C-alpha positions in Angstrom: 135.3 52.3 76.9 134.0 54.6 79.9 132.1 56.8 77.6 129.5 54.0 77.4 128.6 54.5 81.2 127.6 58.3 80.3 125.1 56.9 77.8 121.5 58.3 78.1 122.9 60.8 81.1 122.4 64.2 81.7 124.9 66.6 82.7 122.8 68.9 85.4 125.4 71.9 86.3 127.4 73.0 83.1 129.2 76.5 82.9 128.8 77.1 79.4 128.7 80.4 77.4 127.6 83.0 76.1 128.3 84.0 79.8 129.8 86.9 82.0 133.3 85.2 82.9 134.6 83.8 79.8 134.2 80.0 79.5 135.9 77.1 77.8 132.9 76.2 75.4 129.4 77.9 74.3 126.4 75.8 74.5 125.9 74.5 70.9 129.6 73.1 71.5 128.8 71.3 74.4 125.7 70.0 73.0 127.6 68.7 69.9 130.1 67.0 72.3 126.8 65.2 74.3 125.6 64.4 71.1 128.5 62.4 69.7 128.9 60.3 73.1 125.4 59.4 73.4 124.2 61.7 76.5 120.8 63.3 76.8 121.1 66.6 77.4 122.6 69.1 80.0 121.5 71.9 82.5 122.8 75.2 81.7 124.0 77.5 84.7 124.5 80.8 84.9 125.1 82.4 88.0 123.4 85.3 86.4 120.3 84.9 84.2 118.0 82.7 83.0 119.0 80.3 80.8 115.4 78.7 79.5 115.8 80.8 76.3 119.2 79.3 75.7 118.2 75.8 76.0 115.4 76.2 73.6 117.9 77.4 70.9 119.8 74.8 71.6 116.9 72.2 71.2 116.1 73.7 68.0 119.6 73.5 66.6 119.9 69.7 68.0 116.6 68.2 68.4 117.7 65.1 69.5 119.2 66.4 73.1 117.4 67.6 76.0 118.9 71.0 77.1 117.8 72.2 80.4 117.1 75.7 81.2 117.8 77.1 84.8 117.5 80.2 87.3 120.1 80.8 89.7 118.5 83.4 92.6 121.0 85.6 93.1 120.8 89.6 93.1 121.2 89.8 88.9 117.5 88.4 89.1 116.1 90.0 92.2 117.1 87.0 94.8 114.6 85.2 96.7 112.2 86.4 93.9 109.4 84.0 93.2 108.2 85.9 90.0 111.5 85.2 88.7 110.8 81.6 89.2 107.6 81.8 87.8 108.7 83.4 84.8 111.7 81.2 84.4 109.1 78.0 84.9 106.9 79.6 82.2 109.9 80.0 79.9 110.4 76.3 80.2 113.3 76.2 82.8 113.4 73.1 85.0 115.9 74.0 87.5 116.0 76.5 90.5 119.2 77.1 92.2 119.4 78.9 95.5 121.8 81.7 95.6 125.1 81.1 95.1 127.8 83.7 95.2 125.7 86.2 96.6 124.7 83.9 99.3 125.7 85.1 102.8 127.6 82.2 103.4 129.5 82.5 100.4 130.3 86.0 100.9 131.0 85.0 104.6 133.3 82.6 103.5 135.4 84.5 100.7 135.5 87.6 103.1 136.1 86.0 106.4 137.0 82.1 106.6 139.6 81.5 104.2 138.5 82.1 100.6 140.1 80.0 97.8 143.7 79.8 96.6 142.7 79.7 92.8 139.6 82.3 92.8 136.6 80.4 90.7 135.1 83.1 88.0 132.1 84.2 90.1 134.7 84.8 92.8 136.4 87.1 90.4 133.5 89.2 89.3 132.8 89.7 92.8 136.2 91.0 93.7 136.2 93.2 90.9 132.8 94.4 91.6 134.0 95.3 95.4 137.3 97.2 94.2 134.8 99.5 92.3 133.2 100.3 95.8 130.1 98.6 94.3 127.7 96.8 97.1 127.9 93.4 97.9 124.3 92.3 99.2 124.2 89.0 100.8 121.1 86.9 100.2 120.0 84.7 103.1 116.8 82.5 103.3 116.5 82.9 107.2 115.3 85.7 109.0 115.0 85.0 112.9 116.0 81.6 112.3 113.1 80.8 110.2 112.6 80.2 106.3 111.7 83.5 104.6 108.1 83.9 103.2 109.0 84.0 99.6 110.8 80.8 100.1 107.4 79.0 100.5 106.1 80.7 97.1 109.0 79.5 95.6 108.6 75.7 97.5 105.0 76.1 96.0 105.9 76.9 92.8 108.6 74.2 92.4 106.0 71.4 93.8 103.4 72.8 91.3 105.5 72.4 88.4 107.6 69.7 89.5 110.7 71.9 89.2 114.7 70.7 90.6 115.4 72.6 93.2 118.9 73.1 94.1 120.7 74.0 96.9 123.6 76.6 95.6 125.9 77.9 98.2 123.4 78.3 101.2 124.7 77.4 104.6 124.7 74.0 106.0 121.6 75.6 108.7 120.1 77.1 105.5 120.0 73.9 103.7 118.5 71.6 106.7 115.7 74.3 106.9 114.9 74.3 103.1 115.3 70.6 103.1 113.2 70.1 106.0 110.5 72.5 104.3 110.4 70.8 100.8 109.7 67.5 102.4 106.8 69.0 104.0 106.0 70.7 101.1 105.7 67.8 98.7 108.8 68.7 96.5 110.2 65.6 94.8 113.4 66.8 93.5 115.6 68.5 95.6 119.4 68.2 94.8 121.9 69.4 97.2 124.5 71.1 94.9 128.3 70.1 95.7 128.2 68.9 99.3 131.6 68.8 99.5 132.4 72.5 98.3 134.8 74.4 100.7 132.1 77.1 101.7 129.7 74.2 102.4 131.7 71.1 103.8 128.8 68.4 104.8 130.3 65.4 106.3 129.5 62.1 104.9 126.8 61.7 107.8 125.4 64.9 107.5 125.0 64.2 103.6 123.0 60.8 104.4 120.6 62.9 107.3 119.8 65.1 104.1 118.7 62.0 101.7 116.7 61.1 104.7 114.9 64.0 104.2 114.6 63.2 100.4 117.5 65.1 99.2 119.8 63.6 96.8 123.7 64.8 96.7 125.5 66.1 93.7 129.3 65.2 93.3 130.6 67.6 91.0 134.2 66.9 89.6 134.9 70.4 89.3 135.2 69.9 93.3 137.7 67.2 93.7 140.4 69.1 94.5 141.8 70.0 97.8 141.5 73.7 97.1 137.7 73.1 96.6 137.1 70.9 99.7 137.7 66.9 98.7 139.9 64.2 97.3 139.2 61.4 95.3 139.8 59.2 98.3 137.0 61.3 100.6 134.5 61.5 97.8 134.5 57.6 97.4 134.2 57.4 101.1 131.3 59.8 101.0 129.6 58.2 97.8 129.9 54.6 99.8 128.3 56.1 102.6 125.4 57.7 101.4 124.6 55.6 98.6 124.7 55.7 94.9 121.2 55.5 94.8 120.9 59.1 96.6 123.9 60.2 94.3 124.4 62.1 90.9 127.6 63.0 89.2 127.5 66.5 87.4 130.9 68.0 85.8 130.3 71.8 87.0 133.0 72.5 84.3 133.3 74.9 81.5 135.9 77.1 83.1 138.9 78.1 81.3 141.5 76.5 83.0 139.5 73.0 83.2 139.0 70.3 80.8 136.2 70.4 78.7 132.8 69.2 81.1 132.5 65.9 79.0 136.3 65.0 79.2 135.8 65.6 83.6 132.9 63.1 83.2 134.7 60.5 81.4 137.6 60.8 84.3 134.9 60.9 86.7 133.4 57.6 86.0 136.8 56.0 85.0 138.0 56.8 88.3 135.1 55.8 90.0 135.2 52.2 88.1 138.8 51.8 88.9 138.4 52.5 93.0 135.7 49.7 93.2 132.0 51.1 91.9 130.5 48.9 89.5 129.1 49.6 86.1 125.6 49.4 87.6 126.3 51.8 90.4 127.9 53.8 88.1 125.0 53.9 86.0 122.6 54.7 88.8 124.5 58.1 89.1 124.8 59.2 85.6 121.9 57.9 83.4 119.1 56.8 85.9 119.1 59.5 88.9 119.6 62.3 86.4 116.9 61.2 83.8 114.4 60.9 87.1 115.3 64.4 87.9 115.0 66.1 84.3 112.0 63.4 82.8 110.5 61.5 85.9 
C-alpha cells in the first residue's frame, strides 16, 4: 500500500557497499530492491571516494534504473578540491557533498560538543585513526569569515554542469554562507543535508530561511532518533513549517544495524501518511522533488 507513494522516486542518500565500513547491502542488492517497487534510482554515497563509476556499472546491469554517482569533499579526495569535482562530473557524478566527517564542524562536535551515544560507522573510522596517532585534519569552507576561493570554483562547476550541491556536515554559519553564494551564482539544486542532525541542528525557522535562499531540506529516515537529533513529532512539525514543496525524503541508510534503505523509506511515508500528510504532499517529497534534482 505505502510502497505506491515511492513509485517514481529517488533515494538520494544511501550508504551501499562496497565501502570502507561494512554495509547492509551493496549497490546491486539495492538496485534489485528498488526496481521491484518501482523507484527510479538512488544516489550512491561514500564518505571516501567518488561513486560515479559504481553508478555506471549498476546502470549497465539495471538499465531501467537511474543510479546517481556522487563525490564527498573529505580529505580522501583532497578536501575542497575543484579538480576532484570536475573529474567526478566528467565521470557522470551528479551530487557534490561538502565535507562530512572531516568537516571542522563535525570533528568539533565529536570531540568537544557531546559526540554520539552510538557512533556512526564513519565516526568509528575517525576514532580508529585517532587511536593510531594519525592526523585529523579538519576542513572548513571559510577563511576570515568568508568563503574560500576554491568554493567559488566549485559553485561555478555545479552551475555549469547543473549538479546537485549538498551541504554535508558543515556548520550553520558555513551553510548560510554557501547558500547565499550558491544563489548568487545561479545554482539551481542546493540540498541541505539532514538539517536536524545533531551536529547541525537547524531550527524549523532557520530551515525556512534557507529555503528562501533557494535550498531544499533533505529529511533523512536515519536521523529520526533522539540520539541523532529529532523525534518523529518534531520532524512532522519541521516539515509542515518548511513545506513539502521544499522538502525531499531520503533514507540515509545502509548501516548494518539499520533496516534496508527501502524498508526505511516505506516506514517513513507510512508514518507521514498516518500523521496528517496527504498522499499528494508525500509524493511531492518522494517523487516530484527528487526527480527535479536528478532530471530537472
